[in-house]
Structures are given as C-alpha cells and as structure tokens.
C-alpha positions as CSV (number, residue, x, y, z in Angstrom):
1,M,27.1,-5.4,-0.3
2,S,23.3,-5.4,-0.6
3,R,22.3,-4.6,-4.2
4,I,19.2,-2.8,-3.0
5,G,20.7,-1.3,0.1
6,K,23.7,0.4,-1.5
7,Q,21.6,2.3,-4.0
8,P,21.0,5.9,-3.0
9,V,17.4,7.2,-2.6
10,A,16.7,10.3,-4.7
11,V,15.0,13.0,-2.5
12,P,12.7,15.2,-4.7
13,Q,12.3,19.0,-4.1
14,G,10.0,19.7,-1.2
15,V,10.7,16.5,0.7
16,T,12.7,16.5,3.9
17,I,14.2,13.5,5.8
18,T,14.8,13.9,9.5
19,V,17.1,11.2,11.0
20,S,16.8,10.4,14.7
21,R,18.4,7.5,16.6
22,D,15.7,4.9,15.9
23,A,13.5,6.4,13.2
24,L,13.4,8.3,9.9
25,Q,10.8,11.1,9.6
26,V,9.9,11.8,5.9
27,K,7.9,15.0,5.3
28,G,6.5,16.1,1.9
29,P,3.7,17.9,0.2
30,K,1.2,15.0,0.7
31,G,2.0,14.3,4.4
32,T,4.4,12.6,6.8
33,V,5.6,9.0,7.2
34,A,7.8,7.6,10.0
35,T,10.0,4.7,9.1
36,P,11.9,2.7,11.8
37,L,15.7,2.7,11.8
38,P,17.0,-0.7,13.1
39,G,20.1,-0.8,15.3
40,G,23.4,-0.9,13.3
41,I,21.8,0.8,10.3
42,T,22.6,4.5,9.6
43,C,21.2,7.0,7.1
44,K,23.0,10.0,5.7
45,V,21.2,12.8,3.8
46,D,23.3,14.8,1.4
47,G,21.4,17.4,-0.7
48,G,19.2,15.5,-3.1
49,T,20.1,11.9,-2.0
50,A,19.9,9.7,1.0
51,V,22.3,6.8,1.5
52,V,21.6,3.9,3.9
53,S,24.6,2.1,5.3
54,R,25.2,-0.8,7.8
55,R,27.7,-1.4,10.6
56,N,29.0,-4.9,9.5
57,D,28.3,-7.8,7.2
58,E,26.3,-10.1,9.5
59,R,23.3,-11.8,7.9
60,T,20.7,-9.8,9.9
61,Q,22.5,-6.5,9.1
62,R,22.5,-7.3,5.4
63,A,18.8,-8.1,5.5
64,L,17.9,-5.0,7.4
65,H,20.1,-2.8,5.1
66,G,18.0,-3.6,2.0
67,L,14.8,-3.5,4.0
68,T,15.5,0.0,5.4
69,R,16.4,1.4,2.1
70,A,13.2,0.0,0.5
71,L,11.1,1.4,3.3
72,L,12.8,4.8,3.0
73,A,12.2,4.8,-0.8
74,N,8.5,3.9,-0.3
75,A,8.1,6.7,2.2
76,V,9.7,9.3,-0.1
77,K,7.5,8.2,-3.0
78,G,4.5,8.3,-0.7
79,V,4.9,11.8,0.6
80,S,5.7,13.2,-2.9
81,A,3.4,11.3,-5.3
82,G,1.3,9.1,-3.0
83,W,0.2,5.4,-3.3
84,I,-2.9,4.2,-5.1
85,R,-4.6,0.8,-5.2
86,D,-7.6,0.3,-7.4
87,L,-10.2,-2.4,-6.8
88,E,-13.0,-3.6,-9.2
89,I,-16.3,-5.0,-8.1
90,Q,-17.9,-7.6,-10.4
91,G,-21.3,-9.2,-9.9
92,I,-24.9,-8.3,-10.5
93,G,-26.1,-6.0,-7.7
94,Y,-22.6,-5.6,-6.3
95,R,-21.7,-1.9,-5.6
96,A,-20.0,0.4,-3.3
97,A,-20.7,3.9,-1.9
98,V,-18.8,6.2,0.4
99,Q,-21.0,7.6,3.2
100,G,-19.2,9.9,5.6
101,K,-16.2,8.0,7.2
102,N,-17.5,4.6,6.0
103,V,-17.7,2.6,2.8
104,E,-21.0,0.8,2.3
105,L,-20.7,-2.3,0.1
106,A,-23.5,-4.4,-1.3
107,L,-21.9,-7.7,-2.0
108,G,-24.7,-10.2,-2.3
109,Y,-25.1,-10.8,1.4
110,S,-28.5,-10.3,3.1
111,H,-27.1,-7.0,4.6
112,P,-24.8,-4.2,3.4
113,V,-21.2,-4.5,4.6
114,V,-20.0,-1.3,6.3
115,Y,-16.2,-0.8,6.2
116,P,-14.8,2.2,8.3
117,I,-12.2,4.2,6.5
118,P,-9.0,4.3,8.7
119,E,-7.0,7.4,9.5
120,G,-4.4,8.4,6.9
121,V,-6.2,6.6,4.0
122,S,-8.8,8.1,1.6
123,I,-11.2,5.9,-0.4
124,T,-13.1,7.1,-3.4
125,V,-15.8,5.3,-5.5
126,E,-16.3,5.9,-9.2
127,K,-19.2,4.3,-11.1
128,Q,-20.2,2.2,-8.0
129,T,-17.9,-0.6,-9.1
130,R,-14.5,1.0,-9.0
131,V,-13.0,1.7,-5.6
132,T,-9.7,3.6,-5.2
133,V,-7.7,3.4,-2.0
134,S,-5.0,6.1,-1.7
135,G,-2.6,7.5,0.9
136,V,1.0,8.2,1.8
137,D,1.8,5.0,3.7
138,R,2.3,2.1,1.2
139,Q,1.7,-0.5,3.9
140,K,-1.5,1.0,5.1
141,V,-2.9,1.5,1.6
142,G,-2.1,-2.1,0.7
143,Q,-3.6,-3.4,4.0
144,V,-6.9,-1.5,3.6
145,A,-7.2,-2.7,-0.1
146,A,-6.6,-6.3,1.1
147,E,-9.2,-6.0,3.8
148,I,-11.8,-4.7,1.4
149,R,-10.9,-7.4,-1.1
150,S,-11.3,-10.1,1.6
151,L,-14.9,-9.0,2.2
152,R,-15.8,-10.9,-1.0
153,P,-12.8,-12.4,-2.8
154,P,-13.3,-13.3,-6.5
155,E,-14.7,-16.8,-7.0
156,P,-13.2,-19.0,-9.7
157,Y,-16.4,-20.0,-11.6
158,K,-18.0,-16.7,-12.6
159,G,-15.4,-14.2,-11.3
160,K,-17.9,-12.4,-9.0
161,G,-16.4,-10.5,-6.1
162,I,-13.8,-7.8,-5.4
163,R,-10.5,-7.9,-7.2
164,Y,-7.5,-5.7,-7.8
165,A,-7.7,-3.7,-11.0
166,N,-4.7,-5.6,-12.6
167,E,-5.6,-9.0,-11.1
168,V,-6.2,-11.9,-13.5
169,I,-8.6,-14.6,-12.2
170,K,-8.1,-18.1,-13.5
171,K,-11.6,-19.4,-14.2
172,K,-12.5,-23.0,-13.6
173,V,-14.7,-25.1,-15.9
174,G,-18.2,-25.7,-14.4
175,K,-20.1,-28.9,-14.3
176,T,-20.8,-30.7,-17.6
177,G,-24.4,-31.4,-18.4
178,A,-25.9,-34.9,-18.5
C-alpha cells in the first residue's frame, strides 16, 4: 500500500469536493481547482475526510495512487489557505513594480522586462525588491515564480539576480590579484 496514498485528506469547513468520472473539483473560499482523476483511481468523500483508493497493485496504479492523493491535498490547501512563493531581487538598480496586469522588472538589461501576470495568479511587490506570487493552484504559482526567477537567475560571484526567499546561493571565490 502506498504510504502517501493511503493517508486520508482532511477537508476543512467550507471546502467541497465534487467527484466525477475523470476529475476532482475542489471548491473553497479562495477559489476552485480541478485535479485529474486517472483511470483505476477512485475517491470517496465522507464528512470531513477524502480517501483515495486504487483498483489493483500494478506499478503504475501504485504511482498514480500517491500522486492523486498529493494533488488532492494540494488543491484542498490551495482553496482554503492559498499558496505563496516569495522572491527577492538583489543587485544595485534591480527593482520590480506592478503596472496593471504586468510586472515591470529592471534587471540590469538595457530595457525593462515586462512579465504579464497570468490568470489565476496574483503578484504583489513590496519594497521594490520583494515579489510575492500567490494563488490557489500550487503548480501555477510555482511555475510563475520559476519563470520570473529565470529572467535573471542569481549569479554565483556576487549573488545578483532574482532568488527564492529561502534559497541559499553558494558563492564562488573570484579571481586572485597579481
């Protein structure tokens, strides 16, 4: 039995899970998330818990069992509390600002970088060097944060660039003088 898959998912007050043939619809106070339900995997919702089970013990079924349970738990947490990813911008003259449906970033290039904010994700900027990406879908929040970080990843000599708030950059030693 899958150690992850057999654990029940606690469903908080105000969150509803609708099970259809090929998807799980999770609704809550922050929004709605749809999670795919692979063939051979079933979900039963009893009161305050949801239990994911599988048809047999084939290798693919075991893998999908744990995956489906993890995706369901992420969706439940997303619609009840939400997902947040913080980014820090380091470097002289590096800054960010939200303008309408875009984030404008000055990252040391000859032009400002404009990143459009996708649907279902909200981006806020505090102190021009702290960017917060939030939303109900964990995958989408992580993808947007990774795309923003990839615009100027931290370099190993001075640490300039965009990094995750809890990321540690290993700095390299520079050239030695003559």
